[in-house]
N, C-alpha and C positions, 0 to 999 in steps of 0.2 A: 424529586421533580426533574423531568428531563425536557427542559424548554429548548427548542431549536430556534436559533435566530440567524438572520442574514447578516453577514459581515462583509466589509470591504477593506482592502489593504493595498498598500503600494509595495510591489515586489519587483526589483530590478527595473524600476521606472515604469512599470505597468500597473494599472489598477485592476485587481482581481476581485471576484465575488465568490463567496462560499457560504456554507451553512455550518454553524458551530453549535455543539451541544455538550455541556459538561455536567454530568449527573452529580448530585450532592455526594461528597466524600470520595470523588474520583482521585486516583493516584496516577492515572495515565490517560493518554489521548492518542487516537489513531488518525493520521492524516491520509485521506483517500484521494488519489490522483489517477486519472486515465489519460490516454493519448488520443485514441481514435474517436472519442466522443466526449461531450462535456460530462464531468464527473457528477455534477448535481442532477443530471437527468438520466444517469445510468441505473437501470433497474437492479442489476445484480449487486452493485456497490451499495445501493440503498438498503438492500436486504441484509448485507453483512453489517452495515453501520447500525441498523436497528438491533440486531442480535448483540453486537458489541456494547451498545448503550444499555441494553437490558442486563448485561453483566457488570454494569457499574463503571464502564470505561467511556471517556469522552470521545467525540468524533468531530472531525472537520472535513467536510466534502468540499473540495476546492477545484474550480476550473482554472487551469493554468493559461488558458487563452484569455487575454485581457478584454474588459468591457469595451465595446465599440470597435474592436478589431474585426476586419472583414473575415468571413468564414473561409479562410485559406488553409487547406489541409496540410500544406507544407509546415505550418507552425506546429500543428499537432504531432508531426513526425520529426521535429527538430529536437533531438534528445538534449543537446547542449542548451537550447533556449529553455526547455521545460525544466532542466536541472537548475539553471540560474534562478528561475522564478520560484522553484521549490525552496531554494536556499533563502530567498526573500520571505517566503511564508514562514519558515522556521524562525527567522529573525523577528518577525511580527509576533509570533506566539510567545517568544521569550520576553517580550515587553509587556504582555498582558498579565494583569493580576491573577486571573483565574487559571491561566495556562502556563505561566512562566516557570513553575517548579514541577510540572508534570513530566513523567517519563513519556517518550514519544515512540509510537509504532507507525509504520508506513505500509499502506496498501497501494500497490501500483498495478495497473492493468494496461496492456498494449504498450505503447511507448512510455506510458507513465511508469511501468515497471522498470524500464531501462533508466529513466530519470531518477527513480528512487535509489537504485543500486549505485548510480554514479555519485549521488549526493552522499550516501552512507559510506562510500569508499573513501571520500575525501574529508568528511567532517568528523570531528571528535565528539560523538554523541553517546555518552555513557548510558547504558541501559536501553538503548534503542534496538528494535527488532524490525524485520521486514517480511512481508508476504507479497508475492507477485502472482498474478493470474494471467496466463497467456501473454507473458512479457515479450517484447520485441528485442531480444538480445542479439539479433542479427544486425542491429544498427551500430554505427561507429561511435566511439567515444565512451564505451562502457568498460570501466577498469575493474573487472571482477577480482583480479588477483590481489587487490588491496582491501577487499571486503573482509572484515573480521567479526561481523555481527551475526546473530542468529537470523537465518533466512530460510523461507519456505518458497519453493517454486511449484506452482500448480499449473497443469495443462488440462484443458477441457476438450471433449471430442470435436467441438467445432474448430479447433485450432491444431489439428494433427500435424499440419505443416510446420508448426513451431516446436515439435517435440525434440528434433535433433538439436536445434539451437538452445533449447532449455537445458537439455542434458549437458551440452558443452559448457553452458553457463555454470551449471552446478559443479562440474568438474574443475572449472577455472577459478572458483572461489578460493580465496587465500587459505593457506594451510593452517593459519591461526584460528579459523572458524571451524569448530568441531560440532556445531549445532546447525547443520544445513541439511535440507531434505528436499526431494523432488517427488511429486505425487501426480498420478494420473487420476482425474476425477471422472465419474460416470456422466456428469452433467453439471448444470449450474447449481442444483441443490447440494450436491457433494462439495462443490467449490465453496459455496456459502458457509456450510457448517464447518468444513475443515479450517478455513481461514479465521472464522470467528473463534473457534476453539484454540487455534494457534496463538492468537493475541491474548486470550484469557490465560493460557498456560505460561506465557513468557513475560507478560507485563505485570507490574505490581498490582496486587489485589486492592480493590477499593476499601476504604475504612469501614464501610458498611456494605457487605455483599448482598445484592438483591437476589431473590429466588429466581431460578431459571430452569425451564424445561426444554432441553435441546431438540425434542421431537425425534424424527427418524434418525437412526444411526447412520453415519457416513459410510460409504462404500469405497472411498478413495483408496488407492493402492499405489505402491511404488511403481515408477515407470521402468519397465523391463527393456534392456537393450534389444534392438531388433537385428535380425540376421541381415548382413549386407548381401545384396543380390549380385 
């Protein structure tokens, strides 16, 4: 049974709201964060979360902008602020009976991707993995050279302007990480299936694996370097 419930938590002094679902027998959970828009309202992230849950993995969709804060875009683009609040989310998960022992994966989009990388670079989270979609790695304060966890960078056609920054981020990942990949997706469908498959292949399998039909095969492919003009 995959019951999704609304949760509230205190993270770095801010009250955050999210949607938590932990399937029976789950051994892992994926935390979804975005920067440019609220995660709980992001259509692509909801699709990935649905596929992940169908594979027996828990999900937490969390908005890192606090309840009651004014809609100030500067907060959603402050990687340091988002990272501090994400650390608070992790601390909250560790105190909960149903999530405290689960392996954790991270999905980050926009500046949420940069916040995920920043947290994983500094935290000692054994078994953790990350996937970013159209991450804003052009922002300050992202220490990729310290990242040693499996990481997938995905770029969609709507964010061609981020391709160079994403490739630079991929190349900057610490030499201890041998499980790093950068992919160019044909669109949102590709991004959804690639990231869901990434989490299934890297995170611990549930005690009872539900049946899953992935649908259309992904057409995502490695990002090829472009000729400089």
